[in-house]
C-alpha positions as YAML, in Angstrom:
chain: A
units: angstrom
residues:
- id: 1
  name: MET
  ca: [-63.68, 5.76, 75.89]
- id: 2
  name: ASN
  ca: [-65.97, 6.08, 72.85]
- id: 3
  name: LEU
  ca: [-66.20, 8.94, 70.36]
- id: 4
  name: ALA
  ca: [-69.08, 10.64, 72.18]
- id: 5
  name: GLN
  ca: [-67.09, 10.75, 75.41]
- id: 6
  name: ALA
  ca: [-64.02, 11.96, 73.54]
- id: 7
  name: SER
  ca: [-65.98, 14.83, 72.01]
- id: 8
  name: ARG
  ca: [-67.24, 15.89, 75.46]
- id: 9
  name: ASP
  ca: [-63.81, 15.68, 77.08]
- id: 10
  name: PRO
  ca: [-61.13, 16.24, 74.35]
- id: 11
  name: LEU
  ca: [-58.34, 17.07, 76.80]
- id: 12
  name: LYS
  ca: [-58.76, 13.75, 78.58]
- id: 13
  name: TRP
  ca: [-58.77, 11.93, 75.22]
- id: 14
  name: GLN
  ca: [-55.55, 13.69, 74.11]
- id: 15
  name: HIS
  ca: [-53.95, 12.82, 77.40]
- id: 16
  name: GLN
  ca: [-54.66, 9.12, 76.89]
- id: 17
  name: ILE
  ca: [-53.14, 8.93, 73.38]
- id: 18
  name: ARG
  ca: [-50.14, 11.17, 74.11]
- id: 19
  name: PHE
  ca: [-46.83, 9.39, 73.41]
- id: 20
  name: PRO
  ca: [-43.77, 9.72, 75.62]
- id: 21
  name: ARG
  ca: [-41.46, 12.60, 74.69]
- id: 22
  name: ARG
  ca: [-38.69, 10.28, 73.47]
- id: 23
  name: VAL
  ca: [-41.09, 8.40, 71.19]
- id: 24
  name: GLN
  ca: [-42.31, 11.69, 69.73]
- id: 25
  name: ASP
  ca: [-38.73, 12.78, 69.01]
- id: 26
  name: HIS
  ca: [-37.90, 9.48, 67.34]
- id: 27
  name: LEU
  ca: [-41.09, 9.63, 65.30]
- id: 28
  name: ALA
  ca: [-40.30, 13.16, 64.12]
- id: 29
  name: ILE
  ca: [-36.76, 12.12, 63.16]
- id: 30
  name: PHE
  ca: [-38.11, 9.11, 61.25]
- id: 31
  name: LEU
  ca: [-40.65, 11.20, 59.35]
- id: 32
  name: PHE
  ca: [-38.01, 13.72, 58.31]
- id: 33
  name: LEU
  ca: [-35.48, 11.07, 57.27]
- id: 34
  name: PHE
  ca: [-37.90, 8.67, 55.56]
- id: 35
  name: PRO
  ca: [-38.11, 10.52, 52.18]
- id: 36
  name: ALA
  ca: [-34.31, 10.82, 51.97]
- id: 37
  name: PHE
  ca: [-33.96, 7.18, 53.00]
- id: 38
  name: VAL
  ca: [-36.34, 6.10, 50.22]
- id: 39
  name: PHE
  ca: [-34.38, 8.07, 47.62]
- id: 40
  name: PHE
  ca: [-31.12, 6.64, 48.99]
- id: 41
  name: LEU
  ca: [-32.45, 3.11, 48.61]
- id: 42
  name: LEU
  ca: [-33.80, 3.71, 45.10]
- id: 43
  name: PHE
  ca: [-30.90, 5.64, 43.60]
- id: 44
  name: VAL
  ca: [-27.84, 4.34, 45.53]
- id: 45
  name: ILE
  ca: [-28.36, 0.97, 47.19]
- id: 46
  name: TYR
  ca: [-30.60, -0.61, 44.54]
- id: 47
  name: PRO
  ca: [-28.30, 0.33, 41.58]
- id: 48
  name: ILE
  ca: [-25.30, -1.09, 43.47]
- id: 49
  name: PHE
  ca: [-27.00, -4.45, 43.95]
- id: 50
  name: ARG
  ca: [-28.17, -4.45, 40.31]
- id: 51
  name: ALA
  ca: [-24.61, -3.72, 39.21]
- id: 52
  name: ILE
  ca: [-23.38, -6.64, 41.34]
- id: 53
  name: TYR
  ca: [-25.93, -8.88, 39.63]
- id: 54
  name: PHE
  ca: [-25.10, -7.79, 36.09]
- id: 55
  name: SER
  ca: [-21.35, -7.96, 36.71]
- id: 56
  name: LEU
  ca: [-21.70, -11.75, 36.90]
- id: 57
  name: PHE
  ca: [-23.07, -11.94, 33.35]
- id: 58
  name: ASN
  ca: [-21.93, -11.27, 29.83]
- id: 59
  name: TRP
  ca: [-24.75, -8.83, 29.12]
- id: 60
  name: ASN
  ca: [-25.14, -6.26, 26.36]
- id: 61
  name: GLY
  ca: [-28.03, -4.38, 27.95]
- id: 62
  name: MET
  ca: [-30.64, -5.86, 25.64]
- id: 63
  name: GLY
  ca: [-33.11, -8.27, 27.18]
- id: 64
  name: PRO
  ca: [-32.48, -10.40, 30.26]
- id: 65
  name: ALA
  ca: [-29.00, -11.35, 31.37]
- id: 66
  name: THR
  ca: [-28.62, -15.07, 30.63]
- id: 67
  name: ILE
  ca: [-24.93, -15.75, 29.93]
- id: 68
  name: PHE
  ca: [-23.49, -16.32, 33.40]
- id: 69
  name: VAL
  ca: [-19.71, -15.84, 33.60]
- id: 70
  name: GLY
  ca: [-19.19, -15.61, 37.36]
- id: 71
  name: LEU
  ca: [-16.08, -13.65, 38.32]
- id: 72
  name: ASN
  ca: [-14.52, -13.74, 34.85]
- id: 73
  name: ASN
  ca: [-15.30, -10.05, 34.31]
- id: 74
  name: PHE
  ca: [-13.32, -9.11, 37.41]
- id: 75
  name: LYS
  ca: [-10.44, -11.38, 36.38]
- id: 76
  name: GLN
  ca: [-10.33, -9.69, 32.98]
- id: 77
  name: ILE
  ca: [-10.24, -6.26, 34.59]
- id: 78
  name: LEU
  ca: [-7.26, -7.12, 36.76]
- id: 79
  name: ILE
  ca: [-5.18, -8.41, 33.83]
- id: 80
  name: ASP
  ca: [-6.17, -5.67, 31.35]
- id: 81
  name: GLN
  ca: [-3.20, -3.36, 30.82]
- id: 82
  name: VAL
  ca: [-5.46, -0.53, 29.65]
- id: 83
  name: PHE
  ca: [-7.37, -0.58, 32.93]
- id: 84
  name: MET
  ca: [-4.12, -0.63, 34.86]
- id: 85
  name: LYS
  ca: [-3.01, 2.35, 32.79]
- id: 86
  name: GLY
  ca: [-6.22, 4.10, 33.84]
- id: 87
  name: VAL
  ca: [-5.56, 3.33, 37.49]
- id: 88
  name: GLY
  ca: [-2.02, 4.70, 37.13]
- id: 89
  name: ASN
  ca: [-3.30, 7.92, 35.54]
- id: 90
  name: CYS
  ca: [-5.85, 8.37, 38.33]
- id: 91
  name: LEU
  ca: [-3.10, 7.95, 40.91]
- id: 92
  name: LEU
  ca: [-0.88, 10.36, 38.97]
- id: 93
  name: ILE
  ca: [-3.60, 13.03, 39.02]
- id: 94
  name: ALA
  ca: [-4.16, 12.43, 42.74]
- id: 95
  name: VAL
  ca: [-0.44, 12.71, 43.57]
- id: 96
  name: LEU
  ca: [-0.01, 15.87, 41.51]
- id: 97
  name: SER
  ca: [-3.09, 17.37, 43.14]
- id: 98
  name: LEU
  ca: [-1.77, 16.65, 46.63]
- id: 99
  name: THR
  ca: [1.75, 17.91, 45.91]
- id: 100
  name: ILE
  ca: [1.04, 20.88, 43.63]
- id: 101
  name: GLN
  ca: [-2.59, 21.96, 43.52]
- id: 102
  name: LEU
  ca: [-3.46, 21.88, 47.22]
- id: 103
  name: PRO
  ca: [-0.21, 23.46, 48.50]
- id: 104
  name: LEU
  ca: [-0.51, 26.28, 45.96]
- id: 105
  name: ALA
  ca: [-4.12, 26.85, 46.96]
- id: 106
  name: LEU
  ca: [-3.12, 26.97, 50.64]
- id: 107
  name: MET
  ca: [-0.24, 29.34, 49.97]
- id: 108
  name: LEU
  ca: [-2.43, 31.70, 47.96]
- id: 109
  name: ALA
  ca: [-5.18, 31.61, 50.60]
- id: 110
  name: ILE
  ca: [-2.65, 32.61, 53.26]
- id: 111
  name: MET
  ca: [-1.15, 35.31, 51.02]
- id: 112
  name: VAL
  ca: [-4.54, 36.78, 50.26]
- id: 113
  name: GLY
  ca: [-5.23, 36.76, 53.98]
- id: 114
  name: ARG
  ca: [-8.05, 38.29, 55.90]
- id: 115
  name: ASP
  ca: [-7.32, 41.97, 55.50]
- id: 116
  name: LEU
  ca: [-6.05, 42.23, 51.91]
- id: 117
  name: PRO
  ca: [-7.88, 45.05, 50.09]
- id: 118
  name: GLY
  ca: [-10.11, 43.67, 47.37]
- id: 119
  name: ARG
  ca: [-10.05, 40.11, 48.73]
- id: 120
  name: ALA
  ca: [-13.66, 39.62, 47.61]
- id: 121
  name: PHE
  ca: [-12.55, 40.36, 44.05]
- id: 122
  name: PHE
  ca: [-9.76, 37.78, 44.26]
- id: 123
  name: ARG
  ca: [-12.17, 35.19, 45.64]
- id: 124
  name: ALA
  ca: [-14.55, 35.75, 42.76]
- id: 125
  name: ILE
  ca: [-11.81, 35.59, 40.12]
- id: 126
  name: PHE
  ca: [-10.29, 32.33, 41.39]
- id: 127
  name: PHE
  ca: [-13.66, 30.72, 42.12]
- id: 128
  name: MET
  ca: [-15.16, 31.58, 38.73]
- id: 129
  name: PRO
  ca: [-13.67, 28.56, 36.85]
- id: 130
  name: TYR
  ca: [-15.31, 26.20, 39.35]
- id: 131
  name: VAL
  ca: [-18.71, 27.71, 38.54]
- id: 132
  name: LEU
  ca: [-18.32, 26.83, 34.86]
- id: 133
  name: SER
  ca: [-19.52, 23.40, 33.85]
- id: 134
  name: GLU
  ca: [-16.89, 20.82, 33.00]
- id: 135
  name: VAL
  ca: [-18.16, 20.65, 29.42]
- id: 136
  name: ILE
  ca: [-17.62, 24.38, 28.89]
- id: 137
  name: THR
  ca: [-14.22, 24.17, 30.58]
- id: 138
  name: ALA
  ca: [-13.15, 21.32, 28.31]
- id: 139
  name: ILE
  ca: [-14.27, 23.17, 25.17]
- id: 140
  name: ILE
  ca: [-12.43, 26.34, 26.22]
- id: 141
  name: TRP
  ca: [-9.17, 24.50, 26.81]
- id: 142
  name: MET
  ca: [-9.50, 22.39, 23.66]
- id: 143
  name: SER
  ca: [-9.56, 25.67, 21.79]
- id: 144
  name: LEU
  ca: [-6.51, 26.96, 23.68]
- id: 145
  name: PHE
  ca: [-4.58, 23.71, 23.04]
- id: 146
  name: SER
  ca: [-5.53, 23.55, 19.36]
- id: 147
  name: PRO
  ca: [-2.51, 22.57, 17.20]
- id: 148
  name: ASP
  ca: [-3.52, 25.20, 14.63]
- id: 149
  name: PRO
  ca: [-1.78, 28.50, 15.51]
- id: 150
  name: GLU
  ca: [-4.64, 30.39, 13.93]
- id: 151
  name: ARG
  ca: [-7.13, 28.80, 16.34]
- id: 152
  name: GLY
  ca: [-5.09, 27.85, 19.40]
- id: 153
  name: PHE
  ca: [-3.96, 30.76, 21.57]
- id: 154
  name: ILE
  ca: [-1.06, 28.85, 23.15]
- id: 155
  name: ASN
  ca: [0.42, 27.77, 19.83]
- id: 156
  name: ALA
  ca: [-0.14, 31.27, 18.47]
- id: 157
  name: LEU
  ca: [2.23, 32.49, 21.19]
- id: 158
  name: LEU
  ca: [4.73, 29.66, 20.71]
- id: 159
  name: VAL
  ca: [5.22, 30.26, 16.99]
- id: 160
  name: LEU
  ca: [6.25, 33.82, 17.78]
- id: 161
  name: ILE
  ca: [9.36, 32.41, 19.48]
- id: 162
  name: PRO
  ca: [12.16, 31.77, 16.93]
- id: 163
  name: GLY
  ca: [12.83, 28.08, 16.41]
- id: 164
  name: VAL
  ca: [9.68, 26.92, 18.23]
- id: 165
  name: HIS
  ca: [7.00, 25.06, 16.30]
- id: 166
  name: ALA
  ca: [3.34, 24.50, 17.05]
- id: 167
  name: GLN
  ca: [2.66, 21.59, 19.42]
- id: 168
  name: ASN
  ca: [-0.12, 19.03, 19.30]
- id: 169
  name: PHE
  ca: [-0.59, 19.08, 23.06]
- id: 170
  name: LEU
  ca: [-3.59, 16.77, 23.32]
- id: 171
  name: GLY
  ca: [-2.29, 14.46, 20.59]
- id: 172
  name: ASP
  ca: [1.12, 13.87, 22.18]
- id: 173
  name: MET
  ca: [1.36, 10.88, 24.50]
- id: 174
  name: ASN
  ca: [4.08, 12.61, 26.54]
- id: 175
  name: GLN
  ca: [2.19, 15.87, 27.02]
- id: 176
  name: VAL
  ca: [-1.47, 14.96, 27.26]
- id: 177
  name: MET
  ca: [-1.56, 14.14, 30.99]
- id: 178
  name: ALA
  ca: [0.28, 17.35, 31.85]
- id: 179
  name: CYS
  ca: [-2.31, 19.29, 29.84]
- id: 180
  name: VAL
  ca: [-5.15, 17.45, 31.56]
- id: 181
  name: PHE
  ca: [-3.71, 18.27, 34.98]
- id: 182
  name: ILE
  ca: [-3.35, 21.96, 34.05]
- id: 183
  name: VAL
  ca: [-7.02, 22.07, 33.14]
- id: 184
  name: LEU
  ca: [-8.04, 20.24, 36.34]
- id: 185
  name: THR
  ca: [-5.95, 22.63, 38.42]
- id: 186
  name: TRP
  ca: [-7.49, 25.67, 36.69]
- id: 187
  name: LYS
  ca: [-10.95, 24.23, 37.27]
- id: 188
  name: TYR
  ca: [-10.70, 23.22, 40.95]
- id: 189
  name: PHE
  ca: [-7.95, 25.46, 42.31]
- id: 190
  name: GLY
  ca: [-10.43, 28.15, 43.36]
- id: 191
  name: LEU
  ca: [-12.61, 25.71, 45.28]
- id: 192
  name: HIS
  ca: [-9.76, 24.57, 47.50]
- id: 193
  name: MET
  ca: [-8.49, 28.12, 47.95]
- id: 194
  name: LEU
  ca: [-11.95, 29.25, 49.03]
- id: 195
  name: LEU
  ca: [-12.20, 26.39, 51.53]
- id: 196
  name: TYR
  ca: [-8.84, 27.35, 53.01]
- id: 197
  name: MET
  ca: [-9.83, 31.00, 53.19]
- id: 198
  name: ALA
  ca: [-13.04, 30.05, 54.97]
- id: 199
  name: GLY
  ca: [-10.97, 28.06, 57.46]
- id: 200
  name: LEU
  ca: [-8.65, 31.02, 57.99]
- id: 201
  name: GLN
  ca: [-11.62, 33.23, 58.83]
- id: 202
  name: ASN
  ca: [-12.45, 30.91, 61.74]
- id: 203
  name: ILE
  ca: [-9.01, 31.20, 63.32]
- id: 204
  name: PRO
  ca: [-8.99, 33.91, 66.00]
- id: 205
  name: LYS
  ca: [-6.45, 36.62, 65.24]
- id: 206
  name: GLU
  ca: [-5.46, 36.71, 68.90]
- id: 207
  name: ILE
  ca: [-3.78, 33.31, 68.65]
- id: 208
  name: GLU
  ca: [-1.48, 34.36, 65.80]
- id: 209
  name: GLU
  ca: [-0.80, 37.70, 67.46]
- id: 210
  name: ALA
  ca: [0.11, 35.91, 70.70]
- id: 211
  name: ALA
  ca: [2.60, 33.72, 68.81]
- id: 212
  name: MET
  ca: [4.24, 36.78, 67.24]
- id: 213
  name: ILE
  ca: [4.42, 38.50, 70.63]
- id: 214
  name: ASP
  ca: [6.24, 35.42, 71.94]
- id: 215
  name: GLY
  ca: [8.89, 35.90, 69.25]
- id: 216
  name: ALA
  ca: [7.66, 33.75, 66.36]
- id: 217
  name: ASN
  ca: [8.15, 35.15, 62.88]
- id: 218
  name: ARG
  ca: [5.57, 34.99, 60.13]
- id: 219
  name: TRP
  ca: [6.73, 31.62, 58.75]
- id: 220
  name: GLN
  ca: [6.89, 30.04, 62.22]
- id: 221
  name: THR
  ca: [3.41, 31.30, 62.97]
- id: 222
  name: ILE
  ca: [2.04, 29.80, 59.77]
- id: 223
  name: ARG
  ca: [3.81, 26.46, 60.26]
- id: 224
  name: ASN
  ca: [3.14, 25.97, 63.99]
- id: 225
  name: VAL
  ca: [-0.16, 27.80, 64.52]
- id: 226
  name: THR
  ca: [-2.11, 28.47, 61.33]
- id: 227
  name: ILE
  ca: [-1.63, 25.16, 59.51]
- id: 228
  name: PRO
  ca: [-2.38, 22.95, 62.58]
- id: 229
  name: LEU
  ca: [-5.57, 24.94, 63.19]
- id: 230
  name: LEU
  ca: [-6.53, 24.33, 59.55]
- id: 231
  name: GLY
  ca: [-6.11, 20.59, 60.04]
- id: 232
  name: SER
  ca: [-9.77, 19.66, 59.57]
- id: 233
  name: THR
  ca: [-10.08, 21.79, 56.42]
- id: 234
  name: ILE
  ca: [-6.88, 20.34, 54.96]
- id: 235
  name: ARG
  ca: [-8.05, 16.78, 55.62]
- id: 236
  name: THR
  ca: [-11.36, 17.56, 53.91]
- id: 237
  name: THR
  ca: [-9.69, 19.00, 50.80]
- id: 238
  name: ILE
  ca: [-7.35, 16.00, 50.59]
- id: 239
  name: GLN
  ca: [-10.26, 13.58, 50.62]
- id: 240
  name: LEU
  ca: [-12.21, 15.61, 48.06]
- id: 241
  name: SER
  ca: [-9.17, 15.90, 45.81]
- id: 242
  name: VAL
  ca: [-8.29, 12.19, 45.85]
- id: 243
  name: LEU
  ca: [-11.88, 11.02, 45.34]
- id: 244
  name: GLY
  ca: [-12.29, 13.54, 42.52]
- id: 245
  name: SER
  ca: [-9.09, 12.27, 40.89]
- id: 246
  name: LEU
  ca: [-10.27, 8.66, 41.07]
- id: 247
  name: THR
  ca: [-13.66, 9.43, 39.51]
- id: 248
  name: GLN
  ca: [-12.77, 12.19, 37.03]
- id: 249
  name: PHE
  ca: [-14.59, 11.72, 33.73]
- id: 250
  name: ASN
  ca: [-16.17, 14.71, 31.95]
- id: 251
  name: LEU
  ca: [-13.10, 16.82, 31.27]
- id: 252
  name: ILE
  ca: [-10.94, 13.93, 30.11]
- id: 253
  name: TRP
  ca: [-13.62, 12.33, 27.95]
- id: 254
  name: ILE
  ca: [-14.47, 15.54, 26.12]
- id: 255
  name: MET
  ca: [-10.86, 16.64, 25.64]
- id: 256
  name: THR
  ca: [-9.13, 13.36, 24.76]
- id: 257
  name: ARG
  ca: [-11.57, 10.41, 25.06]
- id: 258
  name: GLY
  ca: [-8.73, 8.63, 26.85]
- id: 259
  name: GLY
  ca: [-6.31, 9.02, 23.96]
- id: 260
  name: PRO
  ca: [-4.00, 9.19, 22.24]
- id: 261
  name: VAL
  ca: [-3.40, 5.42, 22.41]
- id: 262
  name: ASN
  ca: [-4.90, 5.25, 25.95]
- id: 263
  name: ALA
  ca: [-2.31, 7.76, 27.21]
- id: 264
  name: SER
  ca: [-4.96, 9.70, 29.16]
- id: 265
  name: GLU
  ca: [-7.19, 6.76, 30.00]
- id: 266
  name: VAL
  ca: [-8.72, 6.78, 33.49]
- id: 267
  name: MET
  ca: [-11.01, 4.31, 35.20]
- id: 268
  name: SER
  ca: [-14.21, 6.19, 34.43]
- id: 269
  name: THR
  ca: [-13.47, 6.59, 30.70]
- id: 270
  name: TYR
  ca: [-12.56, 2.90, 30.55]
- id: 271
  name: MET
  ca: [-15.88, 1.99, 32.18]
- id: 272
  name: TYR
  ca: [-17.88, 4.32, 29.92]
- id: 273
  name: ARG
  ca: [-16.26, 2.96, 26.76]
- id: 274
  name: TYR
  ca: [-17.10, -0.65, 27.55]
- id: 275
  name: ALA
  ca: [-20.55, -0.02, 29.02]
- id: 276
  name: PHE
  ca: [-22.05, 2.57, 26.66]
- id: 277
  name: ILE
  ca: [-20.00, 2.41, 23.46]
- id: 278
  name: ARG
  ca: [-19.22, -1.30, 23.15]
- id: 279
  name: PHE
  ca: [-22.44, -2.24, 24.97]
- id: 280
  name: GLN
  ca: [-20.70, -4.67, 27.31]
- id: 281
  name: LEU
  ca: [-22.77, -3.60, 30.29]
- id: 282
  name: GLY
  ca: [-21.91, -6.65, 32.36]
- id: 283
  name: TYR
  ca: [-18.21, -5.88, 32.06]
- id: 284
  name: GLY
  ca: [-18.86, -2.17, 32.60]
- id: 285
  name: SER
  ca: [-20.79, -2.98, 35.78]
- id: 286
  name: ALA
  ca: [-17.79, -4.93, 37.05]
- id: 287
  name: VAL
  ca: [-15.51, -1.94, 36.32]
- id: 288
  name: ALA
  ca: [-17.91, 0.37, 38.19]
- id: 289
  name: LEU
  ca: [-17.83, -1.96, 41.20]
- id: 290
  name: VAL
  ca: [-14.03, -2.00, 41.17]
- id: 291
  name: MET
  ca: [-14.04, 1.80, 41.15]
- id: 292
  name: LEU
  ca: [-16.53, 1.81, 44.03]
- id: 293
  name: ALA
  ca: [-14.35, -0.60, 46.01]
- id: 294
  name: ILE
  ca: [-11.22, 1.51, 45.46]
- id: 295
  name: CYS
  ca: [-12.97, 4.72, 46.54]
- id: 296
  name: LEU
  ca: [-14.57, 3.00, 49.53]
- id: 297
  name: VAL
  ca: [-11.30, 1.46, 50.73]
- id: 298
  name: PHE
  ca: [-9.52, 4.79, 50.40]
- id: 299
  name: SER
  ca: [-12.26, 6.64, 52.31]
- id: 300
  name: VAL
  ca: [-12.34, 4.15, 55.17]
- id: 301
  name: VAL
  ca: [-8.55, 3.90, 55.50]
- id: 302
  name: TYR
  ca: [-8.03, 7.64, 55.17]
- id: 303
  name: LEU
  ca: [-10.68, 8.53, 57.74]
- id: 304
  name: ARG
  ca: [-9.11, 6.12, 60.22]
- id: 305
  name: LEU
  ca: [-5.55, 7.29, 59.61]
- id: 306
  name: ALA
  ca: [-6.44, 11.00, 59.52]
- id: 307
  name: ARG
  ca: [-8.46, 10.91, 62.71]
- id: 308
  name: GLN
  ca: [-6.95, 13.76, 64.72]
- id: 309
  name: PRO
  ca: [-8.32, 16.21, 67.27]
- id: 310
  name: ASP
  ca: [-9.94, 19.34, 65.89]
- id: 311
  name: TYR
  ca: [-7.99, 22.09, 67.60]
- id: 312
  name: LEU
  ca: [-10.05, 24.85, 66.02]
- id: 313
  name: GLY
  ca: [-13.33, 23.34, 67.20]
- id: 314
  name: SER
  ca: [-12.12, 23.26, 70.78]
- id: 315
  name: LEU
  ca: [-11.30, 26.97, 70.87]
...
């Protein structure tokens, strides 16, 4: 059919070029996903492969990478005690988050409950620190932890106690990680609490009321009904908390720069120091790949081990 015939009979022409319904659906999906796929390739996949390439060289970021060292960068990472200290601190933050931060957030979310008067006010108060940028949060807490009682609010209170002297919280190797964890908890506590409260809103009240009618007390209802129904939310917060602990950078770098004497070093500060301060970008790329591998292995293993039925979704 030529153009003249198509102009005289447009319906017949459209009928001949019409694609099957399934092809049209696949084409629409492809057109919607193609821009995101292009960005994913440019800003995720391509940098990963470039990092793999540069990790095999002793490269300072200036000019082409010419000094090939193979896997020596990765060997150096695995025997570097400072990097191992960073891994240990990341694991410490993750363990403390799982054993202290998340349980407290869950307990407070349950205590606040659905029908507590002013619950919107409590949500806003606890969620407000998460809205602040990590830079502002770090500056606020650096001021609070200042060793000068005239500038640091915490030391100003301590010196009022007889026999207690001002503490250099961020300059003490034995206290710095505890201070960092306090700041991280203050920053992200509200996010986890809000996620738990959102999960509680999705649990039908009739289920908990039925358990109480059957003779269960409040604690038994929470343990055997509420928490199992929050399983998917709890698994999500665990994954977010661990991955955040493994990749934490801004707060620690601004507050301590990994000090004193590498006491608060984490993997990301170690990578930043070598890549962008010492200009050993080949070595820094290797550190970034090790971090990626650790996060990827955790995500895959955790998702396989935590694969459980979603009881709330089946209601």
